[in-house]
PAROVEX-681587 format. One record per residue (C-alpha): residue number from 1; x, y, z; residue in three letters. Coordinates in steps of 0.02 Angstrom, whole numbers. Example, Ala and Ser with C-alpha at 12.3 -4.5 7.8 and 13.67 -1.06 7.14 Angstrom:
REM residues 2
+-----+--------+--------+--------+---------+
| num |     px |     py |     pz | residuo |
+-----+--------+--------+--------+---------+
|   1 |    615 |   -225 |    390 |     Ala |
|   2 |    684 |    -53 |    357 |     Ser |
+-----+--------+--------+--------+---------+
//
This chain:
REM residues 144
+-----+--------+--------+--------+---------+
| num |     px |     py |     pz | residuo |
+-----+--------+--------+--------+---------+
|   1 |   -429 |   1333 |    153 |     Met |
|   2 |   -476 |   1156 |    204 |     Ala |
|   3 |   -379 |   1016 |    161 |     Ile |
|   4 |   -365 |    812 |    202 |     Thr |
|   5 |   -282 |    672 |    139 |     Ile |
|   6 |   -388 |    596 |     11 |     Asp |
|   7 |   -285 |    423 |    -19 |     Asn |
|   8 |   -118 |    347 |    -45 |     Val |
|   9 |    -83 |    304 |   -226 |     Gly |
|  10 |     25 |    149 |   -269 |     Ile |
|  11 |     92 |     65 |   -430 |     Ala |
|  12 |    102 |   -106 |   -432 |     Val |
|  13 |    160 |   -243 |   -539 |     Arg |
|  14 |     21 |   -351 |   -511 |     Asp |
|  15 |   -151 |   -287 |   -474 |     Leu |
|  16 |   -242 |   -418 |   -419 |     Asp |
|  17 |   -107 |   -502 |   -293 |     Ala |
|  18 |    -95 |   -340 |   -217 |     Ala |
|  19 |   -288 |   -317 |   -199 |     Ile |
|  20 |   -256 |   -486 |   -104 |     Ala |
|  21 |   -136 |   -434 |     -5 |     Phe |
|  22 |   -225 |   -293 |     62 |     Phe |
|  23 |   -391 |   -373 |     64 |     Thr |
|  24 |   -321 |   -505 |    171 |     Asp |
|  25 |   -259 |   -372 |    295 |     Leu |
|  26 |   -454 |   -307 |    309 |     Gly |
|  27 |   -480 |   -177 |    184 |     Leu |
|  28 |   -611 |   -185 |     67 |     Thr |
|  29 |   -618 |   -152 |   -117 |     Val |
|  30 |   -728 |     17 |   -155 |     Met |
|  31 |   -706 |     -6 |   -348 |     Gly |
|  32 |   -607 |    -63 |   -485 |     Arg |
|  33 |   -593 |      9 |   -660 |     Asp |
|  34 |   -481 |     34 |   -803 |     Thr |
|  35 |   -425 |    213 |   -856 |     Val |
|  36 |   -377 |    295 |   -997 |     Gln |
|  37 |   -399 |    439 |  -1138 |     Gly |
|  38 |   -362 |    625 |  -1151 |     Glu |
|  39 |   -417 |    665 |   -950 |     Trp |
|  40 |   -298 |    533 |   -897 |     Thr |
|  41 |   -154 |    604 |  -1008 |     Asp |
|  42 |   -174 |    765 |   -914 |     Thr |
|  43 |   -208 |    741 |   -744 |     Ala |
|  44 |    -48 |    596 |   -734 |     Val |
|  45 |     55 |    689 |   -863 |     Gly |
|  46 |    107 |    534 |   -970 |     Leu |
|  47 |     26 |    526 |  -1139 |     Asp |
|  48 |    -76 |    371 |  -1184 |     Gly |
|  49 |    -91 |    336 |   -998 |     Asn |
|  50 |   -182 |    172 |   -986 |     His |
|  51 |   -203 |     78 |   -815 |     Ala |
|  52 |   -313 |    -32 |   -717 |     Lys |
|  53 |   -335 |     34 |   -538 |     Ile |
|  54 |   -438 |    -27 |   -387 |     Ala |
|  55 |   -486 |    100 |   -246 |     Met |
|  56 |   -481 |     19 |    -63 |     Leu |
|  57 |   -532 |     83 |    116 |     Cys |
|  58 |   -480 |     33 |    293 |     Thr |
|  59 |   -631 |    -57 |    400 |     Pro |
|  60 |   -644 |    125 |    492 |     Asp |
|  61 |   -698 |    205 |    316 |     Gly |
|  62 |   -564 |    334 |    350 |     His |
|  63 |   -391 |    280 |    245 |     Gly |
|  64 |   -406 |    239 |     65 |     Arg |
|  65 |   -269 |    151 |    -45 |     Leu |
|  66 |   -270 |    175 |   -239 |     Glu |
|  67 |   -167 |     34 |   -326 |     Leu |
|  68 |   -160 |     55 |   -506 |     Phe |
|  69 |    -66 |    -70 |   -620 |     Glu |
|  70 |      2 |     27 |   -787 |     Tyr |
|  71 |    -36 |    -64 |   -959 |     Leu |
|  72 |     29 |     81 |  -1060 |     His |
|  73 |    157 |    153 |  -1043 |     Pro |
|  74 |    254 |     22 |   -973 |     Asp |
|  75 |    280 |     20 |   -793 |     Ala |
|  76 |    465 |     49 |   -744 |     Ile |
|  77 |    538 |    -77 |   -628 |     Glu |
|  78 |    660 |      1 |   -498 |     Thr |
|  79 |    749 |    -63 |   -349 |     Glu |
|  80 |    645 |    -86 |   -208 |     Pro |
|  81 |    647 |    100 |    -91 |     Thr |
|  82 |    755 |     88 |     60 |     Leu |
|  83 |    704 |    166 |    220 |     Pro |
|  84 |    821 |    294 |    225 |     Asn |
|  85 |    774 |    353 |     48 |     Glu |
|  86 |    719 |    511 |     -9 |     Ile |
|  87 |    520 |    524 |    -78 |     Gly |
|  88 |    386 |    422 |    -59 |     Met |
|  89 |    418 |    286 |     82 |     His |
|  90 |    274 |    174 |    148 |     Arg |
|  91 |    121 |    150 |    189 |     Ile |
|  92 |     91 |    122 |    398 |     Ala |
|  93 |    -65 |     28 |    457 |     Phe |
|  94 |   -106 |     31 |    645 |     Ser |
|  95 |   -169 |   -136 |    687 |     Val |
|  96 |   -250 |   -220 |    844 |     Asp |
|  97 |   -123 |   -391 |    824 |     Asp |
|  98 |     19 |   -381 |    754 |     Ile |
|  99 |     67 |   -560 |    749 |     Asp |
| 100 |    -98 |   -598 |    646 |     Glu |
| 101 |    -53 |   -463 |    527 |     Ala |
| 102 |    119 |   -535 |    498 |     Leu |
| 103 |     30 |   -711 |    476 |     Ala |
| 104 |    -78 |   -654 |    347 |     Ile |
| 105 |     64 |   -541 |    255 |     Ala |
| 106 |    176 |   -723 |    286 |     Ala |
| 107 |     44 |   -824 |    171 |     Arg |
| 108 |     73 |   -691 |     23 |     His |
| 109 |    287 |   -716 |     61 |     Gly |
| 110 |    306 |   -568 |    147 |     Cys |
| 111 |    398 |   -560 |    303 |     Phe |
| 112 |    488 |   -421 |    425 |     Pro |
| 113 |    643 |   -340 |    359 |     Leu |
| 114 |    735 |   -384 |    524 |     Arg |
| 115 |    597 |   -424 |    657 |     Gly |
| 116 |    481 |   -347 |    779 |     Val |
| 117 |    544 |   -186 |    881 |     Ala |
| 118 |    452 |   -114 |   1043 |     Asn |
| 119 |    454 |     64 |   1041 |     Tyr |
| 120 |    467 |    119 |   1228 |     Arg |
| 121 |    333 |    -12 |   1271 |     Asp |
| 122 |    209 |    102 |   1183 |     Val |
| 123 |    193 |      9 |   1013 |     Tyr |
| 124 |    260 |   -155 |    925 |     Lys |
| 125 |    302 |    -95 |    746 |     Leu |
| 126 |    398 |   -177 |    580 |     Thr |
| 127 |    429 |   -136 |    417 |     Tyr |
| 128 |    407 |   -277 |    287 |     Leu |
| 129 |    409 |   -283 |    102 |     Arg |
| 130 |    227 |   -318 |     31 |     Gly |
| 131 |    175 |   -342 |   -154 |     Pro |
| 132 |    284 |   -269 |   -281 |     Ser |
| 133 |    421 |   -220 |   -144 |     Gly |
| 134 |    311 |   -100 |    -68 |     Ile |
| 135 |    371 |    -46 |    113 |     Leu |
| 136 |    222 |    -92 |    235 |     Val |
| 137 |    227 |    -42 |    416 |     Met |
| 138 |    116 |   -134 |    543 |     Phe |
| 139 |    108 |    -38 |    720 |     Ala |
| 140 |      6 |    -98 |    861 |     Glu |
| 141 |    -14 |     -9 |   1016 |     Glu |
| 142 |      9 |    -88 |   1176 |     Leu |
| 143 |   -101 |    -60 |   1302 |     Lys |
| 144 |    -62 |    -11 |   1470 |     His |
+-----+--------+--------+--------+---------+
//
């Protein structure tokens, strides 16, 4: 059986704000839609499922991110995920300039949890809180 990762899906409280954050980082909106009906109830496993969605793509065309804002049932607010919690964790981006990525994130009010780390002179990396409290990792490979 052949298998590939198609996309990562993230529920957000404000779809437009999340799209603005990720498109400023360089992702492109592939499409937007509002979905509802029996097929979404079946696929997602929620009765009356109704959501606004957007599919975004990284510049290289390999990474896709599906963002969705629930209209029904109501979205459930939870505490933001901590780095050591079990379950869906974070989305990580390889960037060619971590300082530029952090400047873009800062324009959206998003800052590193602690700072930028150096991993064995191979990567500079950091975690930050993106829109809706999403954990986002930036990693810049250091050239030798």
